[in-house]
Every structure is written in C-alpha cells, then in structure tokens.
matplotlib code that plots the C-alpha trace (Angstrom):
import matplotlib.pyplot as plt

x = [122.9, 124.0, 122.2, 120.2, 120.7, 118.6, 115.1, 114.9, 117.3, 119.4, 118.6, 121.2, 122.6, 122.8, 124.9, 127.1, 127.6, 128.3, 131.1, 132.5, 132.3, 134.2, 136.9, 137.2, 138.2, 134.7, 135.0, 133.3, 130.1, 127.2, 125.5, 122.0, 118.7, 116.0, 113.8, 116.5, 117.0, 119.9, 118.8, 118.5, 121.9, 123.3, 121.9, 123.9, 127.1, 126.4, 126.0, 129.2, 131.0, 129.9, 130.9, 134.4, 134.3, 131.7, 132.2, 132.2, 130.0, 127.9, 127.2, 124.6, 124.3, 121.0, 119.9, 116.5, 114.5, 112.1, 114.9, 116.2, 112.8, 112.8, 116.2, 115.1, 112.3, 114.4, 117.1, 114.5, 112.6, 115.6, 118.3, 116.2, 117.7, 115.9, 115.3, 118.2, 120.6, 119.8, 120.6, 119.2, 120.9, 118.9, 117.6, 115.0, 117.5, 120.7, 121.3, 123.5, 125.9, 126.5, 124.8, 125.7, 124.0, 123.9, 121.6, 122.4, 120.9, 123.7, 123.3, 123.7, 126.4, 128.8, 129.7, 128.8, 130.4, 133.9, 132.5, 130.5, 133.4, 135.9, 137.6, 135.6, 136.0, 133.4, 131.5, 130.4, 127.4, 126.3, 122.8, 122.2, 125.9, 125.9, 124.3, 127.4, 129.6, 128.9, 131.6, 129.5, 128.2, 131.7, 132.5, 130.2, 132.6, 135.1, 135.8, 138.5, 136.2, 137.7, 134.9, 132.7, 129.7, 128.2, 124.7, 123.2, 121.5, 123.5, 126.7, 128.3, 127.4, 126.7, 128.2, 131.2, 134.1, 133.0, 132.6, 136.3, 137.5, 135.4, 133.3, 135.9, 138.7, 136.3, 134.2, 136.1, 135.3, 132.2, 132.5, 129.1, 126.5, 122.9, 120.9, 117.3, 117.5, 119.0, 116.4, 113.5, 114.8, 115.0, 111.5, 112.9, 111.2, 107.8, 107.5, 105.9, 104.4, 105.3, 102.3, 102.5, 99.5, 99.0, 97.6, 96.6, 98.2]
y = [203.9, 201.6, 201.3, 198.1, 196.0, 197.1, 195.7, 194.4, 192.1, 193.9, 193.5, 191.7, 194.9, 196.5, 193.7, 193.6, 197.4, 197.2, 194.7, 197.0, 200.0, 198.1, 197.0, 200.6, 201.6, 202.8, 205.6, 206.4, 207.1, 204.7, 205.4, 204.0, 204.5, 206.7, 204.4, 201.7, 202.0, 204.4, 205.5, 201.9, 201.2, 204.2, 202.7, 199.5, 201.6, 203.5, 200.2, 198.9, 202.2, 201.9, 198.3, 199.5, 202.8, 202.6, 206.3, 207.5, 210.5, 210.5, 213.6, 213.4, 216.2, 216.7, 219.4, 220.1, 220.2, 217.6, 215.1, 216.0, 215.0, 211.7, 210.8, 211.6, 209.1, 206.5, 206.6, 206.0, 203.2, 201.4, 201.8, 202.2, 205.6, 207.9, 211.6, 212.3, 210.4, 212.7, 216.4, 218.5, 221.6, 223.9, 227.4, 226.4, 225.8, 224.1, 222.1, 223.1, 220.2, 217.4, 214.0, 210.5, 211.4, 215.0, 215.8, 219.0, 220.9, 221.8, 225.6, 225.3, 222.6, 224.9, 226.5, 223.7, 220.6, 221.4, 222.4, 219.2, 217.1, 218.6, 216.0, 213.1, 210.2, 211.0, 209.2, 211.9, 210.9, 213.2, 212.3, 213.6, 214.2, 215.9, 218.9, 219.3, 219.9, 223.6, 226.1, 227.2, 223.7, 222.2, 223.9, 221.3, 218.5, 219.2, 218.0, 215.5, 212.4, 209.0, 207.5, 208.9, 207.9, 209.7, 208.8, 209.8, 208.4, 210.9, 211.9, 213.3, 216.9, 218.4, 221.8, 221.7, 219.5, 219.4, 215.6, 215.0, 218.3, 218.3, 215.2, 212.5, 214.1, 214.7, 211.5, 209.0, 207.4, 205.5, 202.0, 200.6, 201.2, 199.9, 201.1, 201.1, 197.9, 195.9, 197.4, 196.6, 193.0, 192.6, 194.0, 196.8, 199.6, 199.7, 199.4, 202.3, 203.2, 206.4, 208.1, 211.2, 213.5, 216.3, 219.5, 222.5, 225.7]
z = [85.7, 83.0, 79.7, 79.2, 76.2, 73.2, 73.7, 70.1, 68.3, 65.7, 62.1, 59.9, 58.5, 62.0, 63.4, 60.4, 60.6, 64.3, 63.6, 60.9, 63.1, 65.8, 63.3, 62.2, 65.7, 66.6, 64.0, 60.7, 58.8, 58.2, 54.9, 55.4, 53.5, 55.2, 57.3, 57.6, 61.3, 61.8, 65.3, 66.6, 65.1, 66.9, 70.2, 69.5, 69.1, 72.3, 74.2, 72.6, 73.6, 77.2, 77.4, 76.7, 78.5, 81.3, 82.3, 78.7, 77.7, 74.5, 72.5, 69.7, 67.1, 65.3, 62.8, 64.3, 67.5, 66.2, 65.7, 69.2, 70.6, 68.6, 69.9, 73.5, 73.2, 71.4, 74.1, 76.8, 74.9, 73.3, 76.0, 79.1, 80.0, 82.4, 82.0, 84.3, 82.0, 79.1, 78.7, 75.8, 74.3, 72.0, 71.7, 74.3, 77.0, 78.3, 81.4, 84.3, 83.7, 81.2, 81.5, 80.1, 76.8, 75.6, 72.7, 70.8, 68.0, 65.6, 66.0, 69.7, 69.5, 67.7, 71.0, 73.5, 72.2, 73.5, 76.9, 77.3, 76.1, 78.5, 80.7, 79.3, 76.9, 74.3, 71.6, 69.1, 67.0, 64.1, 62.8, 59.3, 59.3, 55.9, 57.6, 59.8, 56.8, 56.4, 57.5, 60.6, 61.6, 61.3, 64.6, 66.3, 65.3, 68.0, 71.5, 70.6, 70.8, 71.3, 69.1, 66.3, 64.3, 61.4, 60.1, 56.8, 53.7, 51.7, 53.5, 50.4, 50.0, 46.6, 45.6, 47.9, 49.0, 52.7, 52.7, 52.2, 53.7, 56.9, 57.5, 56.8, 58.9, 61.8, 61.7, 59.5, 56.2, 55.2, 56.9, 55.9, 53.2, 53.3, 50.3, 49.2, 47.2, 50.1, 52.6, 50.2, 49.7, 53.5, 54.0, 56.1, 54.2, 52.5, 48.7, 46.9, 43.5, 41.7, 40.1, 38.0, 38.3, 35.7, 37.0, 34.8, 36.1]

ax = plt.figure().add_subplot(projection="3d")
ax.plot(x, y, z, "-o")
ax.set_aspect("equal")
plt.show()
C-alpha cells in the first residue's frame, strides 16, 4: 500500500522546511516550537522519502509510549496507513517482522533498530531527538539510514556535548528553525498570559 498525500495542505513553514530538508540530502534536524506541527511535517518527509524510494522502510523513535500512540493515530489519519502498515516496538510487545513504518520507544529501539533496518533503505526519524543524545539512547541511532530527520523544540542538550558529539553525526545539523515568535505571528500556536500567584507555605 502506498501512503496517500497528506490530507491537509502544509503550513508555510512546513513547505519551506521540506524544501530545505530535501536540499540537505534528506538529512538533519528541524528545530520547531512545541505545538508547531512537527508530526505533520514528518509525514510530509515520509511521503517525499517514499516518492524517491517506494520500498523504503521508516523507523520512528519516540521517548514514551504515549507519543508512540499519538504517532500511530497520526500516521493513519494523515497518511492513510492501515494497522498492517505500522509496527510498534515497546516494553508491551514487538511484532514478528518489520512493516513499512516501525514505531519504537527509545529504550526498546536500542536493541531493535539495527535488526529492523537490516537489508532496507531506511528513513530514521527521532522525535524529541534531544532525548536520544544520552549514552544509552544513542545506541538507537544506528542502522545506517539513507535519510534522517530529527525533531525537537530544543535539540541542544544542556550539561553535556551530546548535540555535537552524538546527534549531529547521527542525524545531521539543524536545517530549519521555527520559533515561538514566528509561530505566534502565523497564528499557529495560541497566545497566553503569564500570571504569578503567591501562595503561603
């Protein structure tokens, strides 16, 4: 089954970022504010990847099972994929064989990425990619992918040099930034008021 075109037109930043990702050789990190539409953007990248490599395999790394569930729903709703097209890997179970899209919680991905990538042309997507920079989680950034995509509002890690030492070599450099001010000006995210409340302890 081939993925359908995304059901919603891309936002301005998503189209610009897709063009930049393509120019970067389908490799790198998108630094995008929370709520800006990173998952939808990743769907555009998946569609572009399959247009060039129809038999390619996608591996998506997520830090938590709740994000794994969100991705599962998004892949069905945005790309029209069926349950059979998507495999999930977590502490709750693993499939008997890889599928077109393979969703993995980081802890599980440490030992499964290389197995699932074996013999395939792979697009490796790391959602909240800053979480993959730790010494243990860096093991999930293997499999010799032909294309990569890191997603995070804050890909640079505080307290260590893993951004330059781990994430950039594995995923590529930041190719696009979309911050809060741009997203607010575009009406992509909601405005908010900050109110301090004093409480006696």
